[in-house]
C-alpha positions as CSV (number, residue, x, y, z in Angstrom):
1,X,-28.6,-26.7,-27.4
2,X,-25.0,-24.9,-27.1
3,X,-24.1,-24.3,-23.6
4,X,-22.3,-20.9,-23.0
5,X,-20.2,-20.2,-20.0
6,X,-19.6,-17.0,-18.7
7,X,-16.0,-16.1,-17.6
8,X,-15.0,-13.8,-15.4
9,X,-11.8,-11.6,-16.1
10,X,-10.2,-10.7,-12.8
11,X,-9.3,-6.9,-12.7
12,X,-5.3,-6.4,-11.8
13,X,-4.1,-2.9,-11.6
14,X,-0.5,-2.6,-11.7
15,X,2.5,-0.3,-13.3
16,X,5.5,-0.9,-15.5
17,X,7.0,2.1,-14.8
18,X,9.4,0.8,-12.0
19,X,12.8,1.0,-12.8
20,X,14.7,0.1,-9.8
21,X,12.3,-2.9,-8.6
22,X,11.9,-5.6,-10.9
23,X,9.9,-8.9,-9.5
24,X,12.0,-11.1,-11.9
25,X,10.3,-14.6,-11.1
26,X,8.2,-16.6,-8.9
27,X,7.5,-20.3,-7.6
28,X,6.7,-22.6,-4.9
29,X,5.8,-19.7,-2.3
30,X,8.8,-17.1,-3.5
31,X,9.5,-14.3,-5.2
32,X,12.7,-13.4,-7.0
33,X,13.4,-9.7,-6.8
34,X,15.8,-7.2,-8.0
35,X,15.9,-3.9,-5.5
36,X,18.1,-1.7,-7.1
37,X,21.4,-3.8,-7.6
38,X,20.4,-6.4,-5.1
39,X,18.5,-9.5,-5.4
40,X,16.3,-10.8,-2.8
41,X,14.0,-13.9,-2.5
42,X,11.1,-13.4,0.0
43,X,8.1,-15.5,0.7
44,X,4.8,-15.0,-1.0
45,X,1.8,-17.4,0.4
46,X,-0.3,-16.7,-2.8
47,X,2.7,-18.0,-5.1
48,X,1.0,-21.4,-5.2
49,X,2.4,-22.5,-8.5
50,X,5.6,-24.7,-8.9
51,X,7.1,-23.4,-12.2
52,X,10.9,-24.3,-13.0
53,X,13.1,-22.0,-11.3
54,X,15.2,-21.7,-14.7
55,X,16.4,-17.9,-14.0
56,X,19.9,-17.9,-12.6
57,X,19.4,-15.1,-10.2
58,X,17.6,-17.8,-8.1
59,X,20.9,-18.9,-7.0
60,X,22.4,-16.0,-7.1
61,X,20.7,-13.7,-4.8
62,X,22.4,-11.7,-2.2
63,X,19.6,-12.8,0.6
64,X,16.7,-15.3,1.1
65,X,14.3,-14.7,3.8
66,X,13.8,-18.4,5.2
67,X,10.2,-19.3,6.7
68,X,10.5,-20.8,10.1
69,X,7.6,-23.8,10.8
70,X,6.6,-22.0,14.0
71,X,6.0,-18.8,12.4
72,X,8.3,-15.6,11.4
73,X,11.9,-16.8,9.9
74,X,15.2,-15.0,9.4
75,X,17.2,-13.6,6.4
76,X,20.3,-15.8,5.5
77,X,22.8,-13.6,3.6
78,X,24.8,-15.0,0.7
79,X,26.7,-11.8,0.0
80,X,27.2,-8.8,1.6
81,X,24.6,-6.2,1.6
82,X,24.7,-2.5,3.1
83,X,22.4,-2.0,6.2
84,X,20.3,0.0,3.9
85,X,20.2,1.4,0.5
86,X,17.9,3.6,-1.8
87,X,15.6,2.7,-5.1
88,X,13.8,5.4,-7.1
89,X,10.0,5.4,-8.4
90,X,9.8,8.3,-11.1
91,X,10.7,11.1,-9.0
92,X,10.3,9.4,-5.7
93,X,13.2,8.1,-3.8
94,X,13.1,5.5,-1.0
95,X,15.4,4.0,1.7
96,X,15.2,0.1,1.8
97,X,16.5,-2.5,4.2
98,X,16.1,-6.1,5.1
99,X,13.9,-6.0,8.1
100,X,12.3,-8.6,10.2
101,X,9.5,-10.6,8.9
102,X,10.3,-10.7,5.3
103,X,9.9,-7.0,4.7
104,X,12.1,-4.1,3.3
105,X,10.0,-0.8,4.0
106,X,8.2,-0.6,0.9
107,X,5.7,-2.0,-1.3
108,X,6.2,-1.7,-4.9
109,X,2.9,-2.6,-5.8
110,X,1.4,0.7,-4.3
111,X,2.8,2.9,-7.2
112,X,-0.2,2.5,-9.1
113,X,-2.5,3.8,-6.1
114,X,0.2,6.5,-5.6
115,X,0.2,7.3,-9.5
116,X,-3.7,7.4,-9.5
117,X,-3.8,9.8,-6.5
118,X,-1.3,12.4,-7.9
119,X,-3.4,12.5,-11.0
120,X,-6.6,13.2,-9.2
121,X,-4.8,16.1,-7.1
122,X,-3.3,17.6,-10.5
123,X,-7.0,17.7,-11.8
124,X,-8.2,19.1,-9.0
125,X,-6.6,22.4,-9.9
126,X,-7.2,23.6,-5.7
127,X,-5.5,23.1,-2.3
128,X,-5.8,19.8,-1.4
129,X,-5.7,18.3,1.9
130,X,-4.9,14.7,2.5
131,X,-5.2,12.4,5.6
132,X,-2.5,9.2,5.3
133,X,-4.1,6.8,7.7
134,X,-1.7,3.6,8.9
135,X,0.9,5.2,6.5
136,X,4.1,3.3,7.5
137,X,7.1,4.5,5.6
138,X,5.3,7.4,3.5
139,X,5.2,6.3,0.1
140,X,1.4,7.5,-0.6
141,X,2.5,10.4,1.9
142,X,5.6,11.6,-0.6
143,X,3.6,11.1,-3.8
144,X,1.0,14.0,-2.3
145,X,3.5,16.1,-1.3
146,X,5.3,16.0,-5.0
147,X,1.8,17.4,-6.5
148,X,2.1,20.3,-3.7
149,X,-1.4,18.4,-1.4
150,X,-1.1,19.4,2.0
151,X,-0.5,15.7,4.1
152,X,-1.2,14.5,7.9
153,X,0.5,11.4,8.2
154,X,-0.5,9.2,10.9
155,X,0.8,5.7,12.0
156,X,1.6,4.3,15.6
157,X,4.9,3.3,15.3
158,X,7.4,5.9,16.2
159,X,10.0,3.8,13.8
160,X,7.9,3.9,11.1
161,X,7.1,8.0,11.3
162,X,11.1,8.3,11.7
163,X,11.5,6.5,8.0
164,X,8.8,8.2,6.6
165,X,10.7,11.4,7.3
166,X,13.8,10.1,6.0
167,X,12.1,9.2,2.8
168,X,10.6,12.8,2.3
169,X,13.9,14.1,2.7
170,X,15.4,11.9,0.1
171,X,12.8,13.1,-2.1
172,X,13.5,16.6,-1.6
173,X,9.5,17.0,0.2
174,X,10.4,17.3,3.9
175,X,9.9,20.8,3.7
176,X,6.7,20.8,2.2
177,X,3.1,21.3,4.5
178,X,3.1,17.6,6.1
179,X,2.2,16.6,9.9
180,X,4.0,13.5,11.1
181,X,1.7,12.0,13.7
182,X,2.5,8.8,15.8
183,X,-0.9,7.9,17.3
184,X,-3.5,5.4,17.3
185,X,-5.8,6.2,14.0
186,X,-9.1,5.3,15.6
187,X,-8.3,7.9,18.0
188,X,-6.8,10.5,16.0
189,X,-9.7,10.2,14.1
190,X,-11.9,10.7,16.8
191,X,-10.2,13.9,18.1
192,X,-10.4,15.3,14.5
193,X,-14.1,15.0,14.6
194,X,-14.4,16.5,17.4
195,X,-12.2,19.1,15.9
196,X,-14.2,19.8,13.1
197,X,-11.4,19.0,10.6
198,X,-12.1,17.8,6.7
199,X,-9.9,16.3,4.0
200,X,-10.2,16.2,0.4
201,X,-8.1,12.7,0.0
202,X,-8.4,10.1,2.8
203,X,-6.4,6.9,2.0
204,X,-6.0,3.8,4.4
205,X,-3.9,1.1,4.4
206,X,-5.4,-1.0,7.8
207,X,-3.4,-3.8,9.4
208,X,-5.5,-7.3,9.4
209,X,-4.8,-7.6,12.8
210,X,-3.0,-5.5,15.7
211,X,-3.4,-4.2,19.1
212,X,-4.4,-0.6,20.2
213,X,-2.2,1.3,22.9
214,X,-4.4,0.4,25.8
215,X,-4.3,-3.6,24.3
216,X,-7.5,-3.3,22.2
217,X,-7.5,-6.0,19.6
218,X,-8.2,-4.8,16.1
219,X,-9.1,-7.4,13.4
220,X,-9.8,-5.8,10.4
221,X,-12.7,-7.9,9.1
222,X,-15.0,-6.7,12.6
223,X,-13.6,-3.1,12.5
224,X,-13.4,-2.1,8.7
225,X,-17.1,-1.0,8.5
226,X,-17.0,1.1,11.6
227,X,-13.7,2.7,10.9
228,X,-15.0,3.6,7.1
229,X,-18.6,5.1,8.2
230,X,-16.1,6.9,11.1
231,X,-13.8,8.5,8.2
232,X,-16.7,9.5,6.0
233,X,-17.0,11.8,8.8
234,X,-13.9,13.7,7.7
235,X,-14.9,14.6,4.3
236,X,-16.1,17.8,2.5
237,X,-19.3,17.6,0.1
238,X,-16.9,18.3,-2.5
239,X,-14.2,15.5,-1.4
240,X,-12.3,13.9,-3.9
241,X,-11.6,10.3,-2.7
242,X,-11.0,7.4,-0.1
243,X,-9.0,5.2,-0.9
244,X,-8.6,1.6,1.0
245,X,-5.8,-0.9,0.5
246,X,-5.9,-4.4,2.1
247,X,-3.8,-7.6,2.2
248,X,-6.1,-9.2,4.4
249,X,-6.8,-12.8,2.4
250,X,-10.5,-12.8,3.9
251,X,-11.0,-9.1,2.3
252,X,-12.3,-9.1,-0.8
253,X,-11.5,-6.2,-3.4
254,X,-15.6,-6.0,-3.8
255,X,-16.6,-6.5,-0.2
256,X,-14.5,-3.1,0.7
257,X,-16.4,-1.6,-2.4
258,X,-19.5,-2.8,-1.1
259,X,-18.4,-0.6,2.3
260,X,-17.8,2.3,0.4
261,X,-20.9,2.3,-1.4
262,X,-22.9,1.9,1.6
263,X,-20.9,4.5,3.3
264,X,-19.2,7.1,1.4
265,X,-21.2,6.9,-1.9
266,X,-24.6,7.1,0.0
267,X,-23.6,10.6,1.6
268,X,-21.8,12.0,-1.3
269,X,-22.5,10.4,-4.1
270,X,-20.0,9.5,-6.7
271,X,-18.6,6.2,-7.7
272,X,-16.9,3.3,-6.3
273,X,-14.7,0.7,-8.0
274,X,-12.2,-1.9,-7.0
275,X,-9.3,-4.6,-8.0
276,X,-7.0,-6.3,-7.2
277,X,-3.2,-4.6,-7.3
278,X,-0.1,-6.4,-8.4
279,X,3.2,-6.8,-10.1
280,X,4.3,-7.8,-13.5
281,X,6.7,-11.0,-13.9
282,X,9.2,-10.4,-16.2
283,X,10.0,-14.2,-16.6
284,X,6.4,-15.1,-17.3
285,X,4.8,-12.0,-18.8
286,X,2.0,-12.4,-16.1
287,X,0.8,-10.0,-13.2
288,X,1.1,-11.5,-9.3
289,X,-1.7,-10.5,-7.5
290,X,-0.2,-8.5,-4.2
291,X,-3.2,-6.8,-2.2
292,X,-6.6,-5.1,-3.0
293,X,-7.9,-1.8,-3.5
294,X,-10.7,0.2,-3.2
295,X,-11.9,3.5,-4.0
296,X,-14.5,6.1,-3.7
297,X,-14.3,9.1,-6.5
298,X,-16.2,12.1,-6.6
299,X,-17.7,12.8,-10.1
300,X,-18.8,15.9,-11.8
């Protein structure tokens, strides 16, 4: 008797529409990336394969982020780089720079979520209020503003909110309906509930670990269920979407989908889905998984 094995196919959502960003190759713990006119090599713990680094750009990169065995690391510059430069995604413009701990200020894999959110706003054919939590440098905020939505942008870092404002100005949406809030997201949500405010779309990208303004410890796996349940109190009966994004290794897409299913879907109906999000790799024609997203969406 023949044995039949079921093969699971992982769903990875990505966009091929980037022109100013390219993931050229990945190998042995590193990404080889083009950011506009500049080539960077940055570490990625998911890149555990050791494929040959044959692409000549590996040796021609402008800067390499070198990891330290004790944590953190530093940039090594092989040629001059500007303090900051701009890249575009469709009609969005972002200021990027070499930051500490390997970052540049933009997570390009998030473009697939920006596109999805913009499409839902267009389809709504009515005024849409968006709440963007842990909003960083404002990629999702700017995408929503481009579609005419009003946005409340919340992040605990004053510097990140200032950077988001600069990105909004670069994208030509600084004069749109947006509130820039520097605050602890949990405390802000609690105040919004007391004020009776509601939103059509809630987007969140919570950190894996952090500390609140009073020294409170935030560990995502311990806090995410209660936080989503809290946020669900800010939705209308006919709200459009709640999107959770995570880079926490121990928090799978299906776990986040289950959380949305037992909180938001239970209250408002609709559907839930989840997936990895990723970036296409030019050299291999494969897709590098970069994070996870789960979406609750109100259906007709």
